C-alpha positions as CSV (number, residue, x, y, z in Angstrom):
1,M,73.8,-53.9,-23.1
2,R,72.4,-57.2,-21.9
3,T,74.7,-59.7,-23.7
4,A,75.9,-63.2,-23.3
5,Q,77.9,-65.9,-25.0
6,V,77.7,-69.5,-24.0
7,S,79.3,-72.7,-25.6
8,R,77.9,-76.2,-24.9
9,N,79.9,-79.1,-26.0
10,T,78.7,-82.8,-25.8
11,L,79.5,-85.9,-27.6
12,E,76.4,-85.1,-29.9
13,T,76.5,-81.4,-30.4
14,Q,78.9,-78.3,-30.1
15,I,76.9,-75.2,-30.0
16,T,77.8,-71.5,-29.4
17,V,75.2,-68.9,-28.8
18,S,75.8,-65.1,-28.6
19,L,73.1,-62.8,-28.0
20,N,72.2,-59.2,-27.2
21,L,68.7,-58.6,-25.6
22,D,69.0,-54.9,-26.5
23,G,69.8,-55.4,-30.2
24,T,68.1,-54.6,-33.4
25,G,67.2,-58.1,-34.6
26,V,70.3,-58.9,-36.5
27,S,71.0,-62.7,-36.8
28,K,73.8,-65.0,-38.0
29,L,72.6,-68.6,-37.9
30,A,74.3,-71.8,-38.9
31,T,72.7,-74.8,-37.2
32,G,72.9,-77.2,-40.1
33,V,69.1,-77.4,-39.9
34,P,67.8,-74.8,-42.5
35,F,64.2,-74.6,-41.1
36,L,65.4,-74.1,-37.6
37,D,67.6,-71.3,-38.8
38,H,64.5,-69.7,-40.4
39,M,62.6,-70.0,-37.1
40,L,65.6,-68.6,-35.1
41,D,65.6,-65.6,-37.3
42,Q,61.9,-64.9,-36.5
43,I,62.9,-64.8,-32.8
44,A,65.7,-62.4,-33.6
45,R,63.9,-60.0,-35.9
46,H,60.6,-59.9,-33.9
47,G,62.2,-60.0,-30.6
48,L,64.8,-57.4,-31.6
49,I,67.4,-59.8,-30.1
50,D,70.8,-59.9,-32.0
51,L,71.5,-63.7,-32.4
52,D,74.5,-65.5,-33.4
53,I,74.3,-69.3,-33.3
54,E,76.7,-71.9,-34.6
55,A,76.0,-75.6,-34.2
56,R,77.6,-78.8,-35.3
57,G,75.6,-81.8,-34.5
58,D,75.1,-85.5,-35.3
59,L,72.8,-84.7,-38.3
60,H,73.8,-87.9,-39.9
61,I,71.6,-89.4,-37.2
62,D,68.8,-86.9,-37.2
63,A,68.2,-83.4,-36.2
64,H,66.9,-84.1,-32.6
65,H,70.0,-83.5,-30.6
66,T,70.9,-80.3,-32.6
67,V,67.5,-78.8,-32.3
68,E,67.1,-79.7,-28.5
69,D,70.6,-78.6,-27.7
70,T,70.2,-75.3,-29.4
71,G,67.2,-74.6,-27.3
72,I,69.2,-75.6,-24.1
73,T,72.1,-73.3,-25.1
74,L,69.9,-70.4,-26.1
75,G,68.1,-70.7,-22.9
76,Q,71.4,-70.6,-20.9
77,A,72.4,-67.5,-22.9
78,F,69.1,-65.9,-22.3
79,A,69.3,-66.2,-18.6
80,Q,72.9,-65.1,-18.4
81,A,72.0,-61.9,-20.5
82,L,68.9,-61.2,-18.5
83,G,71.0,-60.7,-15.3
84,D,69.2,-59.8,-12.1
85,K,65.9,-58.9,-13.8
86,K,65.5,-55.6,-11.9
87,G,63.3,-53.1,-13.7
88,I,61.9,-55.3,-16.4
89,R,58.4,-56.0,-17.4
90,R,58.6,-59.6,-16.6
91,Y,55.5,-60.7,-18.5
92,G,55.2,-60.7,-22.2
93,H,52.5,-61.9,-24.7
94,A,51.9,-61.7,-28.4
95,Y,49.2,-62.8,-30.8
96,V,50.7,-63.3,-34.3
97,P,48.7,-64.1,-37.6
98,L,50.0,-65.3,-40.9
99,D,47.3,-65.7,-43.4
100,E,45.0,-68.4,-42.1
101,A,47.3,-69.2,-39.0
102,L,47.2,-67.5,-35.5
103,S,49.3,-68.2,-32.5
104,R,49.5,-66.8,-29.1
105,V,52.6,-66.8,-26.8
106,V,52.7,-65.7,-23.2
107,V,55.8,-65.7,-21.1
108,D,56.7,-65.1,-17.4
109,L,60.4,-64.6,-16.6
110,S,59.6,-66.2,-13.4
111,G,62.7,-68.2,-12.5
112,R,60.5,-71.3,-12.7
113,P,60.6,-73.5,-15.6
114,G,57.2,-74.5,-17.0
115,L,55.8,-75.2,-20.5
116,E,52.4,-75.4,-21.9
117,Y,52.7,-76.4,-25.5
118,H,49.6,-76.7,-27.7
119,V,50.4,-76.9,-31.3
120,D,48.5,-79.4,-33.4
121,Y,50.5,-79.3,-36.7
122,T,48.5,-80.2,-39.9
123,R,51.4,-82.4,-41.1
124,A,54.3,-84.1,-39.5
125,R,57.2,-82.6,-41.6
126,I,57.9,-79.1,-43.0
127,G,60.1,-80.1,-45.9
128,E,62.7,-82.3,-44.1
129,F,62.1,-81.0,-40.8
130,D,60.3,-83.0,-38.2
131,V,57.8,-80.7,-36.4
132,D,57.9,-82.8,-33.1
133,L,61.3,-81.3,-32.6
134,F,59.9,-77.8,-31.8
135,L,58.6,-79.2,-28.5
136,E,62.1,-80.4,-27.6
137,F,63.5,-76.9,-28.5
138,F,61.0,-75.0,-26.4
139,R,61.5,-77.6,-23.5
140,G,65.2,-77.1,-23.7
141,F,64.8,-73.3,-23.7
142,V,62.3,-73.2,-20.8
143,N,64.3,-75.5,-18.6
144,H,67.6,-73.5,-18.9
145,A,66.2,-69.9,-19.1
146,A,63.9,-70.8,-16.1
147,V,60.7,-69.2,-17.6
148,T,57.2,-70.2,-17.8
149,L,55.9,-70.3,-21.3
150,H,52.5,-70.9,-22.9
151,I,52.3,-71.6,-26.6
152,D,49.1,-72.0,-28.3
153,N,48.5,-72.3,-32.1
154,L,44.8,-71.1,-32.2
155,R,44.3,-72.1,-35.8
156,G,46.1,-73.0,-39.0
157,I,45.9,-75.2,-42.0
158,N,49.5,-74.7,-43.5
159,A,52.1,-76.2,-41.1
160,H,54.8,-73.6,-42.1
161,H,52.4,-70.8,-41.2
162,Q,51.7,-72.5,-37.8
163,A,55.3,-72.7,-37.1
164,E,56.3,-69.2,-38.2
165,T,53.5,-67.6,-36.1
166,V,54.6,-69.6,-33.0
167,F,58.3,-68.4,-33.4
168,K,57.2,-64.8,-34.3
169,A,54.9,-64.5,-31.3
170,F,57.7,-66.2,-29.2
171,G,60.0,-63.4,-30.2
172,R,57.5,-60.6,-29.7
173,A,56.6,-61.9,-26.2
174,L,60.2,-62.1,-25.1
175,R,60.8,-58.6,-26.4
176,M,58.0,-57.3,-24.2
177,A,59.0,-59.2,-21.1
178,V,62.7,-58.1,-21.2
179,E,61.8,-54.5,-21.8
180,A,62.6,-51.9,-19.0
181,D,59.4,-50.8,-17.3
182,P,60.0,-47.1,-16.5
183,R,57.6,-47.2,-13.6
184,M,59.5,-50.1,-12.1
185,G,62.8,-48.3,-11.7
186,D,65.3,-50.6,-10.4
187,A,62.8,-52.8,-8.4
188,L,62.4,-56.4,-9.0
189,P,58.9,-57.2,-10.4
190,S,57.9,-59.7,-7.7
191,T,56.3,-59.5,-4.2
192,K,58.7,-62.3,-3.1
193,G,61.8,-60.1,-3.6
194,A,63.3,-62.9,-5.9
195,L,63.0,-64.2,-9.4
């Protein structure tokens, strides 16, 4: 089993992430930000990643530090659990619809952080959640997981649907990328011999 547990403590947040890349999609989430928990549950369920996240942050200010630092810590745990990357597919992609919304996510477990994020939300808030914080979440994840990630919301009217398709597609793309490729054996999926 490819598992990891990472704790990150700063003056702004205290976060612990445990994950199992070979799980069944079970999640236990307590970030103090309900809509973030809802989106993290999408990653777990659609990525078949067991995910346990507990976060305490300076929510009396706003959710920014908690959301960003959750992305950072999740990225650190993901990189640790992934290990040497031998025999994996490396690339993953998914298109996910939800009613009128459609998103595409493509990931390369390249060892090089890169983010292309193209989501034009139809409103600035979903309930109390500021949708700008999703960019911070994904930036934190990418920089600490060392992956290249392209996220495109292709259409959508309902901002909740837009966000949900992004996170479901992210989970599905990760699931594909971390999968063992039986044709690869124990080889590293790179002509450079390093990822």
